C-alpha positions as CSV (number, residue, x, y, z in Angstrom):
1,M,4.9,20.7,0.7
2,T,3.1,18.1,0.2
3,Q,1.8,15.9,2.1
4,L,3.7,12.9,0.8
5,D,7.0,14.7,0.7
6,S,6.7,15.4,4.2
7,K,6.3,12.2,5.5
8,H,9.3,11.3,3.7
9,E,11.2,14.4,5.4
10,N,9.7,13.5,8.9
11,L,11.2,9.5,8.4
12,N,14.4,11.3,7.4
13,S,14.7,13.7,10.3
14,G,14.0,11.1,12.8
15,L,16.3,8.6,12.0
16,S,19.4,10.8,11.7
17,G,22.3,10.2,9.6
18,R,19.6,7.7,6.8
19,M,21.3,7.0,3.7
20,E,19.1,7.3,0.4
21,T,19.2,4.5,-1.9
22,G,18.0,6.8,-4.7
23,I,14.7,5.2,-5.1
24,T,12.3,7.0,-3.0
25,G,9.5,3.8,-2.6
26,L,12.2,1.9,-1.1
27,D,13.4,4.6,1.3
28,E,10.1,4.4,2.6
29,I,10.1,1.2,2.7
30,L,13.2,1.4,4.5
31,H,11.9,4.5,7.2
32,G,14.0,6.7,5.9
33,G,16.9,4.9,3.6
34,L,19.9,2.3,4.8
35,V,21.6,2.5,8.0
36,P,25.1,3.8,7.1
37,Q,28.5,1.6,7.4
38,R,26.8,-1.2,7.0
39,A,26.5,-4.2,4.3
40,Y,23.3,-5.1,2.8
41,L,22.4,-8.5,0.5
42,L,20.4,-7.3,-3.0
43,H,19.0,-11.2,-3.0
44,G,17.1,-12.1,-6.2
45,N,17.0,-13.9,-9.5
46,P,18.7,-13.0,-12.6
47,G,16.8,-10.3,-14.0
48,S,15.1,-9.1,-10.4
49,G,17.1,-5.2,-11.1
50,K,19.5,-6.1,-8.5
51,T,22.3,-4.3,-10.4
52,I,20.2,-1.1,-11.8
53,L,18.9,-0.7,-7.7
54,G,23.4,-0.9,-6.9
55,L,22.8,2.3,-10.0
56,H,20.1,4.1,-8.3
57,F,22.6,3.9,-4.8
58,L,25.8,4.5,-6.5
59,T,24.2,8.0,-8.2
60,A,22.2,9.1,-5.6
61,G,25.9,9.2,-3.6
62,V,27.5,11.2,-6.2
63,A,24.8,13.7,-6.6
64,K,25.5,14.3,-2.3
65,G,29.4,14.1,-3.2
66,E,29.8,11.3,-2.0
67,R,32.7,9.1,-3.2
68,A,31.0,5.9,-4.9
69,L,33.0,2.2,-6.1
70,F,31.5,0.0,-8.6
71,L,33.4,-3.5,-8.0
72,T,32.7,-5.5,-11.1
73,M,33.7,-9.4,-11.0
74,G,31.3,-10.4,-14.2
75,E,30.2,-7.6,-16.6
76,T,33.4,-5.5,-17.6
77,E,33.4,-1.3,-16.5
78,D,32.5,-1.0,-20.3
79,Q,29.4,-3.0,-21.0
80,I,28.4,-1.6,-17.7
81,R,28.5,2.1,-18.4
82,K,27.1,1.1,-21.9
83,N,23.9,-0.2,-20.0
84,A,23.7,2.2,-17.8
85,A,23.3,4.9,-20.2
86,S,20.5,3.3,-22.0
87,I,18.1,3.6,-19.1
88,G,19.3,7.0,-18.1
89,F,22.2,6.5,-15.4
90,D,24.9,9.2,-16.0
91,L,28.1,7.0,-14.4
92,D,30.5,10.0,-14.8
93,G,31.1,10.5,-11.1
94,V,31.0,6.6,-10.0
95,D,34.6,4.8,-10.2
96,F,35.7,1.0,-11.1
97,L,37.6,-1.5,-9.8
98,D,37.3,-4.2,-13.2
99,L,38.1,-7.4,-11.7
100,A,36.0,-9.2,-14.8
101,P,37.9,-11.4,-16.7
102,S,40.1,-9.3,-19.6
103,P,39.4,-10.7,-23.0
104,D,42.7,-12.2,-23.8
105,F,42.4,-14.5,-20.9
106,F,41.2,-17.7,-22.7
107,S,43.9,-17.4,-24.9
108,Q,46.7,-17.0,-22.2
109,V,46.5,-20.7,-21.2
110,Q,47.0,-20.7,-17.6
111,S,48.6,-23.4,-15.8
112,Y,48.8,-24.3,-12.1
113,D,50.7,-27.0,-11.6
114,I,51.3,-26.5,-8.1
115,F,49.2,-24.0,-6.5
116,S,45.4,-24.0,-7.3
117,P,44.1,-20.6,-9.0
118,A,42.4,-19.6,-6.1
119,D,45.8,-19.6,-4.2
120,V,47.8,-17.9,-7.1
121,E,44.7,-15.2,-8.2
122,R,43.5,-14.1,-4.9
123,E,46.6,-12.2,-3.3
124,P,47.1,-9.9,-6.6
125,T,43.0,-9.0,-6.5
126,T,43.2,-8.8,-2.7
127,E,45.7,-6.1,-3.1
128,R,43.7,-4.4,-5.8
129,I,40.8,-3.8,-3.9
130,T,42.6,-2.8,-1.0
131,A,44.9,-0.3,-2.9
132,Q,41.9,1.1,-4.5
133,V,39.8,1.2,-1.3
134,E,42.6,3.2,0.8
135,E,43.5,5.4,-2.3
136,L,39.4,6.6,-3.0
137,K,38.1,6.3,0.5
138,P,34.7,5.4,-0.8
139,V,31.3,6.5,1.0
140,R,29.6,3.8,-1.2
141,V,30.6,0.2,-2.4
142,F,28.7,-1.3,-4.6
143,I,29.7,-5.2,-5.4
144,D,28.7,-7.5,-8.2
145,A,28.6,-10.1,-7.4
146,M,29.9,-11.1,-3.8
147,T,29.8,-14.8,-5.0
148,H,32.2,-14.6,-7.0
149,F,35.3,-14.2,-4.4
150,R,34.0,-17.8,-3.7
151,Y,36.2,-18.9,-6.4
152,L,39.2,-17.4,-5.1
153,S,38.9,-19.1,-2.1
154,S,39.9,-22.7,-1.4
155,D,36.7,-24.2,0.7
156,D,33.4,-22.6,2.3
157,L,35.2,-22.1,5.4
158,Q,37.7,-20.0,3.8
159,F,34.9,-18.3,2.1
160,R,33.2,-16.8,4.8
161,R,35.9,-16.0,6.8
162,Q,37.5,-13.6,3.9
163,T,34.3,-12.5,2.8
164,H,33.6,-11.2,6.5
165,S,36.9,-10.0,6.9
166,F,36.2,-8.4,3.4
167,L,33.0,-6.6,4.4
168,R,34.7,-5.6,7.8
169,F,37.6,-4.2,6.1
170,L,35.1,-1.6,3.8
171,V,32.6,-1.0,6.8
172,D,36.0,0.2,8.6
173,S,37.2,2.2,6.3
174,G,34.1,4.3,6.6
175,A,32.0,2.7,3.0
176,T,28.4,1.5,3.3
177,V,28.2,-1.7,1.0
178,V,25.3,-3.1,-0.9
179,F,26.6,-6.6,-2.3
180,T,25.0,-8.8,-5.0
181,S,24.8,-12.7,-4.4
182,E,24.3,-15.3,-7.4
183,D,22.2,-17.9,-5.1
184,S,21.3,-21.5,-6.8
185,L,20.6,-25.0,-5.5
186,A,24.1,-26.0,-5.8
187,Q,25.4,-23.0,-4.2
188,P,23.2,-21.4,-1.6
189,D,24.2,-18.0,-0.3
190,D,22.7,-18.8,2.7
191,D,26.3,-17.5,4.6
192,L,25.9,-14.4,2.9
193,Q,22.5,-13.3,4.3
194,Y,23.7,-13.9,7.7
195,M,26.9,-12.1,7.3
196,S,24.8,-9.5,6.0
197,D,22.9,-6.3,8.1
198,G,20.4,-6.1,5.8
199,I,18.1,-8.0,2.7
200,I,16.8,-7.0,0.3
201,R,15.0,-9.4,-1.3
202,L,13.8,-8.7,-5.4
203,E,11.3,-11.3,-7.2
204,H,9.6,-11.0,-10.7
205,D,7.5,-13.7,-12.2
206,H,5.9,-13.1,-15.8
207,E,3.5,-10.5,-14.9
208,T,4.8,-8.6,-11.7
209,R,8.0,-8.0,-9.6
210,S,8.0,-6.8,-6.1
211,V,10.8,-6.0,-3.8
212,C,10.6,-7.2,0.1
213,I,12.9,-6.6,3.1
214,I,14.0,-9.4,4.9
215,K,16.7,-8.4,7.2
216,F,17.8,-5.2,8.6
217,R,19.2,-4.7,11.6
218,G,19.3,-1.4,14.2
219,S,15.8,-0.2,12.6
220,D,12.0,-1.4,11.8
221,F,11.0,-1.1,8.2
222,M,7.7,-1.8,6.7
223,S,7.2,-6.0,6.2
224,G,5.2,-7.7,3.7
225,E,6.2,-7.3,-0.4
226,H,5.3,-4.2,-2.4
227,S,5.4,-3.5,-6.1
228,M,8.2,-2.4,-8.0
229,R,8.8,-1.7,-11.8
230,L,11.7,-1.7,-13.9
231,S,11.5,1.3,-16.8
232,D,13.6,3.2,-18.8
233,H,14.1,5.3,-16.2
234,G,15.3,2.9,-13.6
235,M,13.6,1.3,-10.7
236,E,10.4,2.6,-9.0
237,V,9.3,1.0,-6.0
238,F,5.3,1.3,-4.8
239,P,5.0,0.8,-1.0
240,R,2.0,-1.0,0.1
241,L,-0.8,1.0,1.5
242,L,-0.8,0.9,5.0
243,P,-3.9,3.1,6.7
244,A,-3.1,2.5,10.1
245,S,0.5,4.2,10.0
246,E,-1.2,7.2,8.0
247,V,-1.8,10.2,10.0
248,M,-5.9,11.2,10.7
249,Q,-7.2,13.9,9.8
250,T,-10.2,15.9,11.4
251,F,-13.1,13.4,10.3
252,T,-15.9,15.4,9.4
253,T,-19.3,14.2,7.7
254,D,-20.2,17.4,5.7
255,I,-23.3,16.8,3.6
256,L,-22.6,16.5,-0.3
257,P,-25.4,16.6,-2.1
258,S,-26.4,15.7,-5.7
259,G,-28.2,18.1,-7.2
260,L,-31.4,16.4,-7.6
261,P,-33.8,17.0,-4.8
262,E,-35.6,13.5,-5.2
263,L,-32.1,11.7,-4.7
264,D,-31.0,14.0,-1.6
265,E,-34.6,13.7,-0.3
266,L,-34.0,9.9,-0.3
267,L,-30.7,10.2,1.3
268,H,-31.7,12.7,4.3
269,G,-29.3,15.8,2.2
270,G,-27.0,13.7,0.3
271,L,-23.7,11.9,1.1
272,E,-21.1,12.4,4.0
273,R,-17.7,13.9,3.5
274,S,-15.1,11.0,4.7
275,T,-17.4,8.2,3.8
276,I,-17.4,5.4,1.5
277,T,-20.5,5.2,-1.1
278,I,-21.2,1.3,-3.0
279,I,-23.3,2.0,-6.1
280,S,-24.1,-1.7,-6.6
281,G,-26.3,-2.8,-9.4
282,P,-26.2,-5.0,-12.8
283,T,-24.7,-4.1,-16.1
284,G,-26.5,-1.1,-17.5
285,V,-28.7,-0.2,-15.1
286,G,-26.9,3.1,-14.8
287,K,-24.5,2.3,-12.1
288,T,-22.1,5.1,-13.4
289,T,-24.4,7.6,-14.6
290,L,-25.4,7.6,-11.0
291,G,-21.8,8.3,-9.6
292,L,-21.0,11.1,-12.2
293,Q,-23.7,13.0,-10.9
294,F,-21.9,13.3,-7.8
295,M,-18.8,13.9,-9.5
296,K,-20.6,16.5,-11.7
297,E,-21.9,18.2,-8.7
298,A,-18.8,18.6,-6.4
299,A,-16.6,20.2,-9.4
300,E,-19.7,22.7,-9.7
301,R,-19.0,23.5,-6.1
302,G,-15.0,24.2,-6.6
303,E,-14.1,21.0,-5.3
304,R,-11.3,18.7,-6.9
305,S,-12.9,15.0,-8.1
306,V,-11.1,12.4,-9.5
307,I,-13.1,9.2,-11.8
308,Y,-10.6,6.3,-12.4
309,S,-11.8,4.6,-14.8
310,F,-10.9,0.3,-14.5
311,E,-13.3,-0.2,-17.6
312,E,-14.7,2.6,-19.9
313,R,-12.5,4.7,-22.1
314,V,-12.3,8.2,-21.2
315,D,-13.4,9.4,-24.6
316,L,-16.3,7.5,-24.7
317,L,-17.0,8.2,-21.2
318,M,-16.9,12.0,-22.0
319,S,-19.4,11.6,-24.9
320,R,-22.2,9.7,-23.9
321,S,-21.7,12.1,-19.9
322,Q,-22.5,15.0,-22.4
323,N,-25.5,13.0,-24.3
324,I,-27.0,13.2,-21.0
325,N,-26.6,16.7,-19.5
326,I,-23.7,16.1,-17.3
327,P,-20.8,17.9,-19.2
328,I,-17.9,16.2,-17.5
329,A,-15.7,17.2,-20.4
330,S,-16.0,20.6,-19.7
331,M,-15.2,20.1,-16.0
332,A,-12.2,18.5,-16.7
333,K,-11.1,21.3,-19.4
334,D,-11.5,23.6,-16.4
335,G,-9.5,21.4,-14.1
336,N,-12.1,20.8,-11.3
337,L,-12.5,17.4,-12.8
338,S,-10.3,14.4,-13.6
339,V,-10.6,11.5,-15.6
340,V,-7.9,8.7,-15.3
341,Q,-8.3,5.7,-17.7
342,V,-6.4,2.2,-15.3
343,E,-5.3,-0.2,-17.1
344,P,-6.0,-3.4,-14.5
345,L,-3.9,-5.4,-16.7
346,Y,-0.9,-3.1,-16.0
347,Y,-0.9,-1.4,-13.2
348,T,-0.5,-3.5,-9.6
349,P,-2.9,-2.1,-6.6
350,D,0.0,-0.8,-4.8
351,E,1.0,1.2,-8.0
352,F,-2.4,2.8,-8.6
353,A,-2.6,3.5,-4.4
354,R,0.5,5.2,-4.8
355,M,-1.3,7.3,-7.8
356,V,-4.6,8.3,-5.6
357,R,-2.0,9.4,-3.1
358,K,-0.9,11.8,-5.3
359,D,-4.1,13.1,-6.4
360,V,-4.9,13.4,-3.0
361,E,-2.1,14.9,-1.2
362,E,-0.4,17.0,-4.4
363,K,-3.6,17.9,-6.3
364,G,-6.0,18.1,-2.9
365,A,-8.8,15.4,-4.3
366,A,-11.8,15.7,-1.9
367,I,-14.3,13.5,-3.8
368,I,-12.8,10.2,-5.8
369,M,-15.0,7.3,-8.2
370,I,-13.7,3.6,-9.0
371,D,-15.2,2.1,-11.4
372,S,-15.2,-0.4,-11.4
373,L,-14.8,-2.8,-8.3
374,S,-14.7,-5.7,-11.2
375,G,-12.0,-3.8,-13.1
376,Y,-9.9,-3.1,-9.9
377,K,-9.8,-6.5,-9.5
378,L,-8.4,-7.9,-12.5
379,S,-5.4,-5.6,-11.2
380,V,-5.0,-7.9,-7.8
381,R,-3.8,-10.6,-10.0
382,G,-5.4,-13.4,-7.8
383,E,-4.2,-11.1,-4.5
384,D,-6.8,-10.3,-1.4
385,L,-8.9,-8.0,-3.2
386,V,-10.3,-7.1,0.1
387,L,-7.2,-6.3,2.1
388,H,-6.0,-4.1,-1.0
389,L,-9.7,-2.2,-1.2
390,H,-9.7,-2.0,2.8
391,S,-6.6,-0.1,2.4
392,L,-6.8,2.1,0.2
393,S,-10.8,2.9,1.6
394,K,-9.9,3.4,5.3
395,Y,-7.1,5.9,3.8
396,L,-9.0,7.8,1.5
397,Q,-11.3,7.8,4.6
398,S,-8.6,9.1,6.8
399,M,-8.1,11.9,4.3
400,G,-11.0,13.5,4.9
401,V,-12.3,12.0,0.8
402,A,-15.6,11.0,-0.5
403,V,-14.9,7.4,-1.9
404,I,-17.3,5.8,-4.3
405,L,-16.9,2.7,-5.2
406,I,-18.9,0.8,-8.7
407,N,-20.3,-2.4,-8.1
408,E,-21.6,-4.7,-10.2
409,I,-23.8,-7.4,-9.7
410,E,-24.2,-10.5,-11.8
411,D,-28.3,-11.3,-11.8
412,I,-30.4,-8.7,-14.2
413,M,-33.7,-9.7,-11.8
414,G,-33.9,-12.4,-9.2
415,Q,-32.2,-13.0,-5.8
416,F,-30.9,-9.8,-4.1
417,R,-27.3,-9.2,-3.4
418,A,-25.8,-6.1,-2.3
419,T,-22.0,-6.9,-3.7
420,E,-21.0,-10.3,-4.9
421,I,-17.4,-9.9,-3.1
422,S,-18.0,-9.5,0.6
423,V,-16.9,-6.1,0.6
424,S,-20.4,-4.3,2.2
425,Y,-18.6,-4.3,5.3
426,I,-16.3,-1.3,4.2
427,A,-19.2,0.5,3.0
428,D,-21.0,3.4,5.3
429,T,-23.4,4.2,2.4
430,I,-25.2,1.2,0.0
431,I,-27.0,2.9,-3.1
432,F,-28.6,-0.1,-5.2
433,L,-30.0,0.1,-8.5
434,R,-32.5,-2.4,-9.6
435,Y,-34.4,-3.5,-13.4
436,L,-37.7,-4.0,-12.9
437,E,-40.9,-5.3,-15.0
438,L,-43.8,-3.1,-15.3
439,R,-47.0,-4.0,-17.7
440,G,-44.6,-5.5,-19.6
441,E,-41.6,-2.4,-20.2
442,L,-38.1,-2.7,-18.6
443,R,-38.1,-0.2,-16.1
444,R,-35.2,1.1,-13.2
445,A,-35.5,1.7,-9.3
446,I,-33.2,3.1,-6.7
447,G,-33.2,2.7,-3.1
448,V,-30.7,3.1,-0.2
449,L,-29.9,-0.4,1.7
450,K,-27.4,1.0,4.4
451,K,-26.6,4.9,5.6
452,R,-23.7,4.8,8.7
453,F,-24.0,8.6,9.4
454,S,-28.2,9.5,9.2
455,D,-31.7,8.2,8.3
456,F,-32.7,7.2,4.9
457,Q,-36.0,6.5,3.0
458,K,-36.9,2.9,3.5
459,T,-39.2,3.5,0.4
460,L,-37.9,2.5,-3.2
461,R,-38.3,5.5,-6.2
462,E,-38.4,4.9,-10.5
463,F,-34.8,6.3,-11.8
464,E,-34.6,7.7,-14.9
465,I,-31.7,8.6,-17.5
466,T,-33.0,10.8,-20.0
467,Q,-31.2,13.5,-22.4
468,S,-32.0,16.2,-19.7
469,G,-30.4,14.0,-17.1
470,I,-31.1,11.7,-14.2
471,K,-34.8,12.0,-13.4
472,V,-35.8,9.9,-9.6
473,G,-39.4,9.8,-9.3
474,K,-41.5,9.8,-6.3
475,P,-41.6,6.9,-3.9
476,L,-42.9,3.3,-5.3
477,S,-44.9,3.1,-2.4
478,D,-47.9,1.2,-4.0
479,L,-45.2,-1.5,-5.8
480,R,-44.2,-4.8,-4.0
481,G,-41.8,-7.1,-4.8
482,I,-39.4,-4.8,-6.4
483,L,-36.2,-6.5,-5.2
484,S,-37.0,-9.5,-6.8
485,G,-37.8,-8.2,-9.8
486,T,-41.2,-8.6,-10.5
487,P,-43.2,-6.5,-8.8
488,H,-46.7,-6.0,-8.6
489,W,-49.5,-3.3,-7.5
490,Q,-50.3,-3.9,-4.0
491,E,-54.5,-3.1,-5.4
492,T,-54.0,-6.4,-6.8
493,D,-53.4,-7.8,-2.9
494,K,-56.5,-6.4,-2.0
495,N,-58.6,-8.0,-4.7
């Protein structure tokens, strides 16, 4: 059993009698699932996924042998079954009470000269619902949409009384109820929000979808907005990563050498496990290549390494790595190293965090590289980049994983900056690469700016990428002004 599965099991066992929604991520947000025999409102605009969530809720019950009832007042049963089948839901075990208008309703002119339509239609509708519930005794009931009952009431007061009584009838019959509403400015659903035991709000815009728990009587829950995705397989929810809630592993600072003696000498042995390293520098200076050196060395030791590439195609990365004697393709074939292409405009930070968690908790990833922070920033889409990166990095650190973050600096030369997105505080180690002009030739230098858990050499060294691999030279002790990009020899000062 993985630690991720164990966490879900602990949630469910710690809160006896929880009712799973059928969506693992949503159950995690609800700390195990819904509290049974209560009524929950699904709040959201059209197309936000309310009906799909209801289908998950009902089919999860059928899978457990529970009686499930779908009460529809909008779409017909036939329409719902066809739509559900198109996204992989089998509704064979779900009972339906179809209260949608029949096709001949329009052709049969209904005239109510003495009584209002609400007075005439309410009683037979109520009788049908009561009879069906008493006959089936459902454990799960999904109502789509509750606001249709408003048209069977003469005024708002009567609607509130009837709806509250209806929900009490279902709950007292032993059912857990999930219902939707059609909220609008003309007819808001505030009354339904007050009488429900919980509110699950679904939101979507042109690019992202999210789920948020507004109210949940009798239980705590994970607050905030969590990413959601609708696909051919239904709904997936990706809880926001909260590192403070994770179980801390035994913190260790075992040394992870790079395999390059001069670089390890610069770092006083190498990087430490359970730490966060930022490799920073301008474009083309060799940041990714340097990170690959650490990943290669870890893979050769038999440790599982994962590279998440937000920018470079996997095949191109493997090809150019082979040309500089870093054979990550063969290591990937052996299974010790994985290179994962991440499209930042497709994945949200919560989805990416869940991907990383699976690699760590289910596949035992020991060292992870994110290339690069610029690509990761695109996935945030205007949200707080530092918050997401902090949560992910600290979670990985707490799990004993060594993290390498590739950070690009815009300036080729000139004023020195460690990072441009205010994340240097996250790093335990900062390695910087720098271009320098020397005798009319463009060269590279490497140095260490920060290292929390050990000392390090304060000198800079020349850094080269050759067909034989990375070469790190001796300390550039006689050069001055390297960080400015225009160094000069110390002997010049003496003249």
